[in-house]
Backbone as a chain_set.jsonl record, in Angstrom:
{"seq": "XXXXXXXXXXXXXXXXXXXXXXXXXXXXXXXXXXXXXXXXXXXXXXXXXXXXXXXXXXXXXXXXXXXXXXXXXXXXXXXXXXXXXXXXXXXXXXXXXXXXXXXXXXXXXXXXXXXXXXXXXXXX", "coords": {"N": [[-5.757, -5.112, 24.033], [-5.842, -6.104, 20.685], [-7.234, -4.899, 17.758], [-8.986, -5.594, 14.649], [-6.943, -5.785, 11.696], [-7.791, -3.807, 9.811], [-9.266, -2.013, 11.453], [-7.239, -1.218, 13.159], [-5.521, 0.137, 11.445], [-7.234, 2.332, 10.681], [-7.453, 3.515, 13.224], [-4.739, 4.245, 13.619], [-4.598, 6.107, 11.55], [-6.38, 8.035, 12.416], [-5.014, 8.928, 14.747], [-2.839, 10.024, 13.59], [-4.119, 12.201, 12.245], [-5.046, 13.557, 14.575], [-2.591, 14.442, 15.584], [-1.751, 16.016, 13.533], [-3.609, 18.146, 13.801], [-3.023, 19.068, 16.425], [-0.453, 20.11, 15.797], [-1.145, 22.144, 13.901], [-2.72, 23.701, 15.587], [-0.729, 24.567, 17.417], [0.929, 25.953, 15.713], [-0.747, 28.023, 14.896], [-1.02, 29.403, 17.26], [1.599, 30.214, 17.965], [3.162, 30.794, 15.679], [5.858, 31.672, 13.448], [7.171, 28.362, 13.523], [9.89, 25.894, 13.901], [10.796, 22.522, 13.112], [12.201, 21.305, 15.247], [11.485, 22.864, 17.603], [8.686, 22.554, 17.586], [8.581, 19.796, 18.03], [9.668, 19.601, 20.608], [7.84, 21.244, 21.956], [5.351, 19.792, 21.6], [6.076, 17.459, 22.609], [6.804, 15.21, 20.934], [8.313, 12.842, 18.709], [10.913, 13.956, 16.42], [10.808, 12.969, 13.734], [8.139, 12.285, 13.537], [6.757, 14.84, 13.622], [8.061, 16.018, 11.496], [6.992, 14.427, 9.348], [4.221, 14.998, 9.596], [4.235, 17.749, 9.217], [5.051, 17.722, 6.503], [2.79, 16.509, 5.246], [0.701, 18.43, 5.942], [1.776, 20.591, 4.561], [1.705, 19.631, 1.882], [-1.088, 19.595, 1.525], [-1.573, 22.311, 1.442], [-2.006, 23.629, 3.787], [-0.13, 24.576, 5.58], [2.932, 26.548, 5.191], [6.298, 26.736, 4.433], [8.661, 28.934, 5.978], [11.462, 31.166, 6.438], [11.773, 31.298, 9.124], [10.394, 29.15, 10.089], [7.583, 26.868, 9.982], [4.394, 28.122, 8.817], [0.901, 28.9, 9.299], [-1.571, 28.73, 6.66], [-4.163, 30.502, 4.91], [-5.826, 28.582, 4.046], [-6.106, 26.813, 6.106], [-8.481, 27.082, 7.707], [-10.517, 26.176, 6.032], [-9.69, 23.605, 5.672], [-9.987, 22.618, 8.327], [-12.789, 22.878, 8.61], [-13.712, 21.098, 6.639], [-12.566, 18.722, 7.761], [-14.073, 18.553, 10.07], [-16.657, 18.01, 9.057], [-16.167, 15.464, 7.938], [-15.53, 14.06, 10.224], [-17.866, 14.187, 11.651], [-19.375, 12.536, 9.951], [-17.941, 10.152, 10.163], [-18.504, 9.61, 12.868], [-21.23, 9.107, 12.831], [-21.131, 6.723, 11.264], [-19.606, 5.09, 12.927], [-21.197, 4.864, 15.202], [-23.323, 3.544, 14.181], [-22.149, 1.122, 13.383], [-21.373, 0.112, 15.927], [-23.857, -0.316, 17.062], [-24.766, -2.36, 15.409], [-22.84, -4.366, 15.958], [-23.282, -4.827, 18.649], [-25.894, -5.807, 18.499], [-25.398, -8.163, 17.069], [-23.686, -9.526, 18.674], [-25.42, -10.03, 20.77], [-27.406, -11.636, 19.631], [-25.648, -13.814, 18.911], [-25.006, -14.798, 21.408], [-27.133, -15.86, 22.307], [-28.886, -14.193, 23.546], [-31.661, -11.747, 24.178], [-33.765, -11.383, 21.482], [-32.529, -9.157, 19.257], [-33.337, -5.96, 17.931], [-33.781, -5.717, 14.421], [-31.024, -4.223, 12.745], [-30.743, -1.163, 11.063], [-30.235, -0.688, 7.52], [-26.924, -0.32, 6.184], [-26.703, 1.594, 4.271], [-28.698, 3.541, 5.031], [-27.453, 4.541, 7.191], [-25.44, 5.938, 5.968], [-26.632, 8.165, 5.082]], "CA": [[-6.422, -6.042, 23.094], [-5.69, -5.69, 19.393], [-8.466, -4.999, 16.895], [-8.673, -6.097, 13.395], [-5.981, -4.994, 10.984], [-8.404, -2.613, 9.256], [-9.562, -1.015, 12.477], [-5.894, -0.705, 13.578], [-5.053, 1.174, 10.409], [-8.045, 3.435, 10.851], [-7.038, 4.193, 14.388], [-3.424, 4.922, 13.318], [-4.803, 7.374, 10.75], [-7.013, 9.031, 13.302], [-3.952, 9.43, 15.686], [-2.108, 11.028, 12.746], [-5.005, 13.413, 12.13], [-5.021, 14.296, 15.832], [-1.254, 15.033, 15.623], [-1.696, 17.147, 12.685], [-4.428, 19.22, 14.418], [-2.156, 19.53, 17.401], [0.578, 20.962, 15.138], [-1.85, 23.352, 13.429], [-3.117, 24.613, 16.837], [0.448, 25.162, 18.06], [1.497, 26.949, 14.828], [-1.596, 29.202, 14.858], [-0.785, 30.197, 18.473], [3.024, 30.672, 18.094], [3.971, 30.551, 14.433], [6.33, 30.455, 12.849], [7.946, 27.385, 14.325], [10.513, 24.826, 13.115], [10.519, 21.115, 13.521], [12.776, 21.043, 16.592], [10.635, 23.674, 18.504], [7.463, 21.908, 17.574], [8.847, 18.562, 18.602], [9.824, 19.851, 21.958], [6.501, 21.778, 22.544], [4.421, 18.781, 21.64], [6.629, 16.101, 23.152], [6.849, 14.254, 19.849], [9.651, 12.675, 18.08], [11.138, 14.818, 15.316], [10.369, 12.337, 12.599], [6.641, 12.362, 13.386], [6.586, 16.223, 13.404], [8.467, 16.245, 10.094], [5.969, 13.788, 8.397], [2.934, 15.755, 9.734], [4.333, 19.003, 8.462], [5.097, 17.423, 5.031], [1.324, 16.235, 4.905], [0.029, 19.637, 5.991], [2.296, 21.496, 3.47], [1.208, 19.162, 0.635], [-2.465, 20.068, 1.47], [-1.616, 23.772, 1.387], [-2.427, 24.228, 5.13], [0.97, 25.346, 6.171], [3.892, 26.776, 4.22], [7.619, 26.959, 5.028], [9.378, 30.237, 5.813], [12.835, 31.177, 6.932], [11.757, 31.216, 10.581], [9.728, 27.954, 10.313], [6.23, 26.668, 9.299], [3.274, 29.098, 9.132], [-0.388, 28.468, 8.824], [-2.061, 29.51, 5.585], [-5.506, 30.757, 4.886], [-6.494, 27.201, 3.686], [-6.318, 25.994, 7.288], [-9.852, 27.105, 8.186], [-11.342, 25.334, 5.168], [-9.261, 22.231, 6.078], [-10.664, 22.215, 9.604], [-14.204, 22.706, 8.391], [-13.826, 19.785, 5.948], [-12.3, 17.622, 8.698], [-15.269, 18.479, 11.025], [-17.725, 17.297, 8.365], [-15.728, 14.105, 7.77], [-15.608, 13.51, 11.556], [-19.322, 13.931, 11.867], [-19.843, 11.283, 9.126], [-17.364, 9.008, 10.86], [-19.248, 9.323, 14.085], [-22.512, 8.415, 12.367], [-20.881, 5.368, 10.883], [-19.072, 4.328, 14.081], [-22.34, 4.568, 15.988], [-24.088, 2.468, 13.448], [-21.317, -0.184, 13.529], [-21.43, -0.298, 17.346], [-25.246, -0.901, 17.228], [-24.77, -3.689, 14.685], [-21.955, -5.289, 16.637], [-24.001, -5.238, 19.87], [-26.956, -6.624, 18.148], [-24.83, -9.385, 16.51], [-23.193, -10.228, 19.951], [-26.649, -10.437, 21.597], [-27.966, -12.811, 18.834], [-24.798, -14.947, 18.986], [-24.844, -15.266, 22.787], [-28.462, -16.389, 22.705], [-29.601, -13.154, 24.252], [-32.886, -11.493, 23.635], [-33.728, -11.015, 20.029], [-32.2, -7.734, 18.996], [-34.145, -5.346, 16.785], [-32.935, -5.688, 13.29], [-30.435, -2.989, 12.511], [-31.1, -0.539, 9.744], [-29.222, -1.037, 6.486], [-25.75, 0.598, 6.205], [-27.08, 2.672, 3.375], [-29.395, 4.518, 5.762], [-26.437, 5.215, 8.085], [-24.727, 6.782, 5.124], [-27.38, 9.345, 4.922]], "C": [[-6.232, -5.392, 21.631], [-7.056, -5.857, 18.65], [-8.117, -5.73, 15.667], [-7.663, -5.289, 12.724], [-6.559, -3.663, 10.371], [-8.675, -1.614, 10.337], [-8.244, -0.432, 13.016], [-5.39, 0.35, 12.669], [-5.831, 2.369, 10.557], [-7.648, 4.234, 12.071], [-5.697, 4.924, 14.159], [-3.652, 6.232, 12.521], [-5.472, 8.456, 11.481], [-5.988, 9.653, 14.247], [-3.126, 10.347, 14.838], [-2.85, 12.326, 12.584], [-5.026, 14.262, 13.418], [-3.597, 14.998, 15.989], [-1.161, 16.196, 14.669], [-2.497, 18.323, 13.119], [-3.659, 19.806, 15.568], [-1.033, 20.526, 16.835], [-0.056, 22.221, 14.641], [-2.189, 24.317, 14.537], [-1.857, 25.276, 17.274], [0.952, 26.211, 17.07], [0.514, 28.187, 14.754], [-1.408, 30.043, 16.028], [0.584, 30.907, 18.445], [3.819, 30.621, 16.759], [4.947, 31.826, 14.333], [7.188, 29.584, 13.859], [8.688, 26.325, 13.46], [10.27, 23.574, 13.779], [11.031, 20.86, 14.982], [11.869, 21.705, 17.748], [9.289, 22.859, 18.706], [7.526, 20.53, 18.319], [8.962, 18.688, 20.145], [8.516, 20.306, 22.657], [5.494, 20.692, 22.646], [4.856, 17.501, 22.209], [6.469, 14.998, 22.113], [8.128, 14.051, 19.221], [9.708, 13.553, 16.782], [10.64, 14.204, 13.996], [8.821, 12.36, 12.405], [6.242, 13.871, 13.003], [6.854, 16.454, 11.953], [7.402, 15.668, 9.035], [4.633, 14.581, 8.475], [3.067, 17.105, 9.016], [4.479, 18.851, 6.906], [3.579, 17.278, 4.58], [0.594, 17.567, 4.841], [0.494, 20.614, 4.733], [1.71, 20.933, 2.058], [-0.362, 19.474, 0.415], [-2.602, 21.581, 1.409], [-2.094, 24.343, 2.723], [-1.457, 24.906, 5.793], [1.959, 25.615, 4.983], [5.195, 27.066, 4.957], [7.933, 28.392, 4.978], [10.712, 30.161, 6.501], [12.81, 30.91, 8.482], [11.022, 29.839, 10.994], [8.395, 27.868, 9.688], [5.29, 27.683, 9.7], [2.058, 28.534, 8.597], [-0.925, 29.265, 7.69], [-3.546, 29.721, 5.744], [-6.442, 29.48, 4.628], [-6.792, 26.476, 4.976], [-7.795, 25.956, 7.834], [-10.8, 26.219, 7.348], [-10.989, 23.862, 5.506], [-9.968, 21.747, 7.333], [-12.161, 22.058, 9.497], [-14.573, 21.384, 7.663], [-13.586, 18.673, 6.912], [-13.445, 17.485, 9.633], [-16.448, 17.725, 10.411], [-17.402, 15.829, 8.222], [-15.921, 13.393, 9.214], [-17.034, 13.257, 12.005], [-19.835, 12.741, 11.125], [-19.2, 10.102, 9.751], [-18.014, 8.657, 12.096], [-20.586, 8.693, 13.864], [-22.23, 6.871, 12.095], [-20.446, 4.515, 12.084], [-20.303, 3.996, 14.991], [-23.149, 3.458, 15.464], [-23.413, 1.118, 13.59], [-21.35, -0.712, 14.951], [-22.762, -0.92, 17.566], [-25.263, -2.218, 16.565], [-23.944, -4.69, 15.45], [-22.64, -5.715, 17.866], [-25.118, -6.204, 19.544], [-26.486, -8.046, 17.764], [-24.335, -10.245, 17.754], [-24.439, -10.85, 20.702], [-27.314, -11.596, 20.936], [-27.072, -14.04, 18.992], [-24.763, -15.548, 20.343], [-26.218, -15.832, 23.256], [-29.285, -15.412, 23.542], [-30.996, -12.844, 23.587], [-32.747, -11.044, 22.195], [-33.618, -9.549, 19.79], [-33.03, -7.237, 17.858], [-33.11, -5.355, 15.595], [-32.38, -4.356, 12.867], [-30.772, -2.453, 11.06], [-30.005, -0.826, 8.829], [-28.135, 0.085, 6.568], [-26.032, 1.85, 5.312], [-27.809, 3.85, 4.01], [-28.429, 5.244, 6.657], [-25.634, 6.173, 7.284], [-25.362, 8.029, 4.801], [-28.08, 9.526, 3.679]], "O": [[-6.477, -4.195, 21.476], [-7.846, -6.772, 18.883], [-7.094, -6.412, 15.6], [-7.482, -4.137, 13.12], [-5.934, -2.603, 10.408], [-8.342, -0.441, 10.167], [-8.18, 0.765, 13.296], [-4.873, 1.373, 13.12], [-5.233, 3.445, 10.573], [-7.513, 5.456, 12.008], [-5.571, 6.104, 14.485], [-3.029, 7.267, 12.76], [-5.221, 9.64, 11.254], [-6.097, 10.847, 14.527], [-2.725, 11.402, 15.33], [-2.293, 13.41, 12.759], [-5.026, 15.492, 13.371], [-3.541, 16.104, 16.525], [-0.564, 17.229, 14.972], [-2.098, 19.451, 12.828], [-3.647, 21.032, 15.679], [-0.778, 21.597, 17.386], [0.452, 23.304, 14.932], [-1.987, 25.529, 14.454], [-1.878, 26.486, 17.5], [1.375, 27.281, 17.509], [0.991, 29.305, 14.559], [-1.58, 31.259, 15.944], [0.698, 32.062, 18.856], [5.034, 30.422, 16.77], [4.812, 32.825, 15.039], [7.78, 30.053, 14.831], [8.177, 25.91, 12.42], [9.647, 23.494, 14.838], [10.332, 20.267, 15.804], [11.581, 21.044, 18.745], [8.872, 22.555, 19.823], [6.646, 20.183, 19.107], [8.361, 17.894, 20.869], [8.153, 19.846, 23.739], [4.804, 20.612, 23.662], [4.083, 16.546, 22.289], [6.008, 13.912, 22.464], [8.97, 14.948, 19.175], [8.684, 13.835, 16.16], [10.07, 14.943, 13.193], [8.304, 12.44, 11.29], [5.427, 14.053, 12.099], [6.02, 17.006, 11.236], [7.021, 16.309, 8.056], [4.001, 14.788, 7.44], [2.158, 17.546, 8.313], [4.085, 19.727, 6.138], [3.186, 17.906, 3.598], [-0.065, 17.856, 3.842], [-0.302, 21.27, 4.061], [1.294, 21.717, 1.205], [-0.832, 19.589, -0.717], [-3.729, 22.069, 1.327], [-2.557, 25.483, 2.752], [-1.781, 25.802, 6.573], [1.842, 24.999, 3.924], [5.147, 27.62, 6.056], [7.529, 29.067, 4.031], [11.036, 29.136, 7.1], [13.76, 30.351, 9.031], [11.071, 29.465, 12.166], [8.06, 28.745, 8.892], [5.334, 28.122, 10.849], [2.062, 27.798, 7.61], [-0.748, 30.482, 7.731], [-4.141, 29.15, 6.658], [-7.622, 29.426, 4.975], [-7.649, 25.593, 4.982], [-8.258, 24.935, 8.342], [-11.735, 25.61, 7.867], [-11.867, 23.005, 5.609], [-10.475, 20.627, 7.394], [-12.757, 21.228, 10.184], [-15.536, 20.69, 7.99], [-14.354, 17.711, 6.899], [-13.788, 16.356, 9.985], [-17.137, 16.944, 11.068], [-18.3, 15.001, 8.375], [-16.421, 12.271, 9.302], [-17.349, 12.254, 12.646], [-20.669, 12.0, 11.646], [-19.865, 9.074, 9.878], [-18.1, 7.469, 12.409], [-21.02, 7.837, 14.635], [-22.907, 5.957, 12.567], [-20.87, 3.369, 12.23], [-20.376, 2.874, 15.492], [-23.599, 2.563, 16.179], [-24.053, 0.109, 13.884], [-21.353, -1.929, 15.137], [-22.838, -1.971, 18.203], [-25.769, -3.169, 17.161], [-24.379, -5.836, 15.566], [-22.612, -6.91, 18.162], [-25.288, -7.245, 20.178], [-27.144, -9.023, 18.12], [-24.541, -11.455, 17.838], [-24.441, -11.993, 21.159], [-27.766, -12.501, 21.638], [-27.563, -15.154, 19.176], [-24.505, -16.747, 20.452], [-26.408, -16.21, 24.412], [-30.273, -15.798, 24.168], [-31.44, -13.506, 22.649], [-31.765, -10.428, 21.779], [-34.533, -8.785, 20.096], [-33.385, -7.978, 16.942], [-31.915, -5.084, 15.705], [-33.149, -3.422, 12.641], [-31.02, -3.175, 10.095], [-28.913, -1.184, 9.272], [-28.397, 1.224, 6.952], [-25.626, 2.971, 5.615], [-27.603, 5.001, 3.623], [-28.566, 6.449, 6.865], [-25.16, 7.166, 7.837], [-24.708, 8.928, 4.273], [-28.749, 10.542, 3.489]]}, "num_chains": 1, "name": "protein.A"}
C-alpha cells in the first residue's frame, strides 16, 4: 500500500540515511574502502554507494584517500546530531499516529476520542 507522496519522500530519505549509516559503520570497521568493495560488502548497487559517499564527503564525515574512503573525526558529531534528530522525529511520529488514530475513531463513529494535544506541544 502506498502512502502519500510526502510520506513516501520522507521514507525514501530515511532509507538513504540508513544506507549512509551502514556505509559509515562499514568504513569505521574496515577503512579505507573503495566504492566497489563497499558495494559488494553491503550488497548495494554501485550508484547508490557512490551517492552516499558523495553526501557523506560533502558533510565532512568521510574523506577520500588513495586506498578508498576513510571516516573523519566529524563522524561522531554527525551521529550525535542524527540521534537527536531521530529522537525528535520519533516524538513527532508518535504524535501523528495518535492524531491519526483519534481521527479514524471519530470518522468511523467510534467512541469519542480524547482531543489530541496541539502539534506545538509535540514539538517540545
